[in-house]
C-alpha positions in Angstrom: -21.2 -57.7 -1.7 -18.8 -57.2 -4.6 -20.1 -53.6 -5.0 -19.4 -52.8 -1.4 -15.8 -54.1 -1.7 -15.4 -52.0 -4.8 -16.7 -48.9 -3.1 -14.6 -49.3 -0.1 -11.4 -49.8 -2.2 -12.3 -46.8 -4.4 -12.9 -44.6 -1.3 -9.5 -45.7 0.2 -7.7 -45.0 -3.0 -9.2 -41.5 -3.3 -8.5 -40.7 0.3 -4.8 -41.3 -0.3 -4.9 -38.6 -3.0 -5.9 -36.0 -0.6 -2.9 -36.0 1.6 -1.3 -32.6 2.0 2.4 -32.1 1.3 4.5 -31.9 4.4 6.9 -28.9 4.3 9.1 -27.3 6.9 7.1 -24.1 7.2 9.0 -21.3 8.8 12.4 -23.0 8.9 15.2 -21.0 7.4 17.9 -23.4 6.4 20.0 -21.2 4.1 22.1 -19.6 6.9 25.3 -21.3 8.0 25.1 -23.2 11.3 27.8 -21.0 13.0 25.6 -17.9 12.5 23.7 -19.2 15.6 20.2 -18.4 17.0 18.8 -15.8 19.1 17.8 -18.0 22.1 19.4 -18.5 25.5 20.5 -22.1 25.0 23.8 -21.5 23.3 27.0 -23.0 24.7 28.7 -20.7 27.2 31.7 -18.8 25.7 30.4 -19.0 22.2 29.4 -16.0 20.2 27.1 -16.1 17.2 28.9 -15.7 13.9 32.3 -16.8 15.1 33.1 -19.7 12.9 36.4 -20.7 14.5 34.8 -20.8 18.0 31.9 -22.9 16.4 34.4 -25.4 14.9 36.3 -25.6 18.2 33.1 -26.2 20.2 32.2 -29.1 17.8 35.6 -30.6 18.2 35.6 -30.4 22.0 32.1 -31.8 22.1 33.0 -34.7 19.9 36.2 -35.5 21.9 34.9 -34.9 25.5 31.2 -35.8 25.4 30.7 -38.2 22.6 33.8 -40.3 22.4 33.4 -43.4 24.4 37.1 -44.1 24.4 37.8 -40.9 26.4 34.8 -41.2 28.7 35.3 -44.7 29.9 38.6 -45.3 31.7 
């Protein structure tokens, strides 16, 4: 009985050593956020690479859509 418990614990300990590292494969995070993406889900009126328009869009979104004091009146 003790041998079975020992083998089970040993097998569980060795199984934990075999876990593969989790990395963000294919994600390029060295580009600034305002450089944008090449998909069709960008906000209307915003052009990729326009830092001023990006900051204005974030400011508008924070005030209009995420500020509960402005939404509830």
